[in-house]
C-alpha positions in Angstrom: 9.4 19.8 -4.3 10.3 17.6 -7.4 13.9 17.3 -6.1 12.6 16.5 -2.7 10.4 13.6 -4.1 13.2 12.3 -6.4 15.7 12.0 -3.5 13.2 10.1 -1.4 12.2 7.7 -4.2 15.8 6.9 -5.2 16.5 5.9 -1.6 13.7 3.3 -1.7 15.5 0.9 -4.0 18.7 0.2 -2.0 16.7 0.1 1.3 14.2 -2.3 -0.2 17.0 -4.5 -1.4 18.7 -4.6 2.0 15.4 -5.4 3.7 14.7 -8.3 1.4 18.2 -9.8 1.9 18.0 -9.7 5.7 14.4 -11.0 5.7 15.3 -13.9 3.3 18.2 -15.0 5.4 16.3 -14.7 8.7 13.3 -16.8 7.7 15.6 -19.6 6.4 17.6 -19.6 9.6 14.5 -20.2 11.7 14.3 -23.8 12.9 12.1 -26.2 11.0 11.7 -26.9 7.3 8.7 -26.9 4.9 9.3 -30.6 4.4 8.8 -31.4 8.1 5.0 -31.1 8.1 4.8 -33.5 5.1 7.3 -36.1 6.3 7.5 -36.1 10.1 4.0 -37.5 10.7 4.3 -39.9 7.8 6.0 -43.2 8.9 6.5 -44.2 5.2 8.4 -41.0 4.4 12.1 -41.9 3.8 15.2 -39.7 3.8 15.1 -39.9 0.0 11.6 -38.6 -0.1 12.7 -35.6 2.0 15.5 -34.9 -0.4 13.1 -35.1 -3.3 10.8 -32.6 -1.7 13.7 -30.3 -1.1 14.6 -30.5 -4.8 11.0 -29.8 -5.8 10.9 -26.8 -3.6 14.4 -25.6 -4.6 15.7 -25.8 -1.1 18.7 -28.0 -2.1 20.4 -25.0 -3.6 22.6 -22.6 -1.7 20.9 -19.7 0.0 22.2 -17.0 -2.4 21.0 -19.0 -5.4 17.6 -19.3 -3.9 17.5 -15.5 -3.3 18.6 -14.8 -6.8 15.8 -17.0 -8.2 13.3 -15.2 -5.9 14.5 -11.8 -7.1 14.3 -12.9 -10.7 10.7 -13.9 -10.3 9.9 -10.7 -8.4 11.1 -8.7 -11.4 8.2 -10.1 -13.4 5.7 -9.7 -10.4 5.8 -13.4 -9.6 6.1 -14.1 -5.8 6.3 -17.9 -6.4 4.0 -20.7 -5.4 2.9 -21.8 -2.0 4.6 -24.9 -0.6 1.3 -26.1 1.1 -1.1 -26.1 -1.9 0.9 -25.1 -4.9 -1.2 -22.0 -5.6 0.3 -18.7 -6.7 1.3 -16.5 -3.7 0.1 -13.4 -5.5 -3.3 -14.9 -6.0 -3.5 -15.9 -2.3 -2.5 -12.5 -1.2 -4.9 -10.8 -3.6 -7.8 -12.9 -2.1 -7.0 -12.0 1.5 -5.8 -8.4 1.1 -9.2 -6.6 0.6 -10.8 -7.7 3.9 -7.6 -6.8 5.9 -7.4 -3.4 4.3 -11.1 -2.8 4.9 -10.9 -3.6 8.6 -7.8 -1.6 9.2 -8.8 1.4 7.2 -12.2 1.5 9.1 -10.3 1.2 12.4 -7.9 4.0 11.4 -10.7 6.3 10.4 -12.4 5.5 13.8 -9.2 6.2 15.6 -8.7 9.6 13.9 -12.3 10.6 14.3 -12.2 9.9 18.1 -8.5 10.4 19.1 -7.8 13.7 17.5 -10.7 15.6 19.2 -9.9 13.9 22.5 -6.2 15.0 22.2 -7.2 18.6 21.4 -9.7 18.8 24.2 -7.2 17.3 26.7 -4.6 19.8 25.7 -6.8 22.8 25.8 -8.4 21.7 29.1 -5.2 20.5 30.8 -5.6 19.0 34.3 -9.4 19.2 34.0 -11.7 16.3 34.9 -11.9 15.4 31.2 -8.1 15.4 30.8 -7.7 13.2 33.9 -10.5 10.8 32.9 -9.1 10.4 29.4 -5.6 9.8 30.9 -6.9 7.0 33.0 -8.7 5.5 29.9 -5.5 5.8 27.9 -3.5 3.8 30.5 -6.2 1.2 30.5 -6.0 1.0 26.7 -2.2 0.7 26.7 -2.3 -2.0 29.4 -5.2 -4.2 28.1 -4.0 -7.0 25.9 -5.8 -7.1 22.5 -6.6 -10.9 22.6 -8.0 -10.6 26.2 -10.3 -7.7 25.2 -11.4 -9.6 22.1 -12.3 -12.7 24.2 -14.2 -10.6 26.7 -16.2 -8.9 24.0 -17.0 -12.2 22.4 -18.3 -13.6 25.6 -20.4 -10.5 26.4 -21.8 -9.6 23.0 -21.7 -12.9 21.4 -22.3 -15.7 23.9 -24.2 -13.8 26.7 -26.2 -11.2 24.9 -26.2 -12.7 21.4 -26.1 -9.3 19.8 -23.1 -9.8 17.5 -21.5 -12.8 15.7 -18.1 -13.8 17.0 -16.4 -15.4 14.0 -16.2 -15.2 10.2 -17.3 -12.6 7.8 -20.9 -13.7 7.1 -23.6 -15.9 8.4 -24.3 -19.4 7.1 -27.4 -18.3 5.2 -25.7 -15.2 3.7 -26.0 -16.6 0.1 -29.8 -16.3 0.4 -29.7 -12.7 1.4 -30.3 -9.7 -0.9 -27.8 -6.8 -1.1 -28.9 -4.7 1.9 -29.5 -7.5 4.3 -26.1 -9.0 3.2 -24.4 -5.7 3.8 -25.9 -5.4 7.3 -24.8 -9.0 8.0 -21.2 -8.2 7.0 -21.3 -5.0 9.0 -22.4 -7.0 12.2 -19.5 -9.4 11.7 -17.0 -6.5 11.4 -18.1 -4.5 14.5 -16.0 -6.5 17.0 -12.9 -6.8 14.9 -12.8 -3.1 14.0 -13.4 -2.1 17.6 -10.7 -4.4 18.9 -8.1 -3.3 16.3 -8.8 0.4 17.0 -8.9 0.2 20.8 -5.2 0.4 21.4 -4.7 3.0 18.7 -7.3 5.3 20.3 -5.1 5.5 23.4 -1.9 6.1 21.6 -3.1 8.7 19.0 -4.9 10.7 21.6 -1.8 11.0 23.7 0.3 11.9 20.7 -2.2 14.6 19.7 -2.3 15.9 23.3 1.4 16.2 23.7 1.8 17.9 20.3 -1.0 20.4 21.1 0.5 21.2 24.5 3.9 21.9 22.9 2.4 24.1 20.2 0.1 26.2 22.3 3.1 27.3 24.4 4.8 28.8 21.3 5.3 32.5 20.9 3.2 32.8 17.8 0.2 31.4 19.7 0.6 34.0 22.4 0.8 36.6 19.6 -2.4 35.4 18.0 -4.2 35.5 21.4 -2.8 39.0 22.0 -4.2 40.2 18.8 -7.7 39.3 20.1 -8.4 36.3 17.9 -11.1 34.0 19.1 -9.8 30.9 21.0 -11.4 28.6 18.5 -9.5 30.3 15.6 -6.2 30.2 17.6 -6.6 26.5 18.3 -8.0 25.1 15.1 -6.5 27.6 12.6 -3.0 28.2 14.0 -2.1 25.4 16.5 -3.9 22.4 15.0 -1.9 22.3 11.7 1.5 22.3 13.4 0.4 19.8 16.0 -0.5 17.4 13.3 3.2 16.9 12.5 3.8 14.1 15.0 0.5 12.4 14.1 1.5 12.5 10.4 4.7 10.6 11.3 2.7 7.9 13.3 0.2 7.6 10.4 3.0 7.0 7.9 4.5 4.3 10.1 1.1 2.8 10.6 0.6 2.0 6.9 2.4 -1.4 7.2 -0.1 -2.3 9.9 -2.8 -2.3 7.3 -1.5 -5.7 6.4 0.6 -7.2 9.3 -1.0 -5.6 12.3 -4.2 -7.7 12.2 -2.8 -11.1 12.8 -4.0 -11.5 16.4 -7.7 -10.5 16.0 -8.0 -12.2 12.6 -6.9 -15.4 14.2 -9.3 -14.9 17.2 -12.3 -13.9 15.0 -11.5 -16.5 12.3 -11.3 -13.8 9.6 -9.6 -15.0 6.4 -7.3 -12.0 6.0 -3.6 -11.3 5.5 -2.7 -11.7 9.2 -4.2 -15.2 9.4 -2.5 -16.1 6.1 0.8 -15.0 7.5 0.5 -16.9 10.7 -0.6 -20.1 8.9 2.3 -19.8 6.5 4.8 -19.2 9.3 3.7 -22.3 11.2 3.9 -24.4 7.9 7.3 -22.8 7.0 5.8 -21.8 3.7 8.7 -19.6 2.6 7.2 -18.1 -0.6 4.1 -16.9 1.2 6.0 -15.5 4.2 8.5 -13.8 2.0 5.7 -12.4 -0.2 3.9 -10.9 2.7 7.0 -9.5 4.3 8.1 -8.0 1.0 4.7 -6.2 0.7 5.1 -5.1 4.4 8.6 -3.7 3.7 7.4 -1.9 0.6 4.5 -0.4 2.5 6.8 0.7 5.3 9.0 2.6 2.9 6.0 4.1 1.1 4.6 5.1 4.5 7.8 7.0 5.3 7.6 8.6 1.8 4.0 9.6 2.4 5.0 11.0 5.8 7.8 13.0 4.2 5.4 14.4 1.6 2.9 15.3 4.2 5.6 17.0 6.2 6.5 19.1 3.2 2.9 20.0 2.6 2.2 20.9 6.2 5.4 22.7 6.9 7.0 24.8 4.1 10.3 24.9 6.0 10.9 21.2 5.1 10.7 22.1 1.4 13.1 25.0 1.9 15.7 22.9 3.8 15.6 20.2 1.1 16.1 22.7 -1.6 19.2 24.2 0.0 
């Protein structure tokens, strides 16, 4: 197991280096410049002022020199300073990260709590009314755009019924509330974002679980377990369930980067000051340090997600450990 982990960890370094190089080049090839937002709408801005801004931002240097400076700062955990307000990128990310992680972790727990049982029941009761009904709901979930669903829920529960708030993280009078009323106020603000972010995942994960269970329950060892007279519940949840989790583990590992980047749409719609909204604002402003910092964290989480998935594979299936040891 130690050799297995060491190989995976050593592969992270060159992969992360390659990702950062490609990302750095791509964001600088995009049309527009950080100086445009400060000079294009200012009739007094001269060509010399634009050049001075480029020198201040370090954009007058060749691209490989800019990347070298970025890597050198990264070595001391410095992601640079934002072009828009001069604040530390690390500080801005640290301010926005907790709320994004909270929303996405809650939505992931909701997805697993609902999608896994649905997938198991759909597989064990194949072609039943329940299976057909969930299949229809899954296609609806796949086809429905997230932003459209969010707007419908805002109109229904916010504007029409007035049950839930439709923007922000807290009410205007939240500073006057005590702990429990403040907690309830925050929870009411998070109901719609969490539901919207988990809606599409419910469809996908339930299908993954269903297909995995259908494949597993047709295996010979499941027939043997049933032939021995084991209860159906023991056959499904003790023997089949663990092996069926393999594909779900893969999807969960790849979903870890979505804890940061996958929330841009609903954070923008619900005016939530999270990482997704920060990334969109920085992209529109061509704020390279902020964009690069968020993309670097996303790339790191992607690689760590794959590592977690590999470890989970090795834990769930001993054959993986044996193959790596050979």
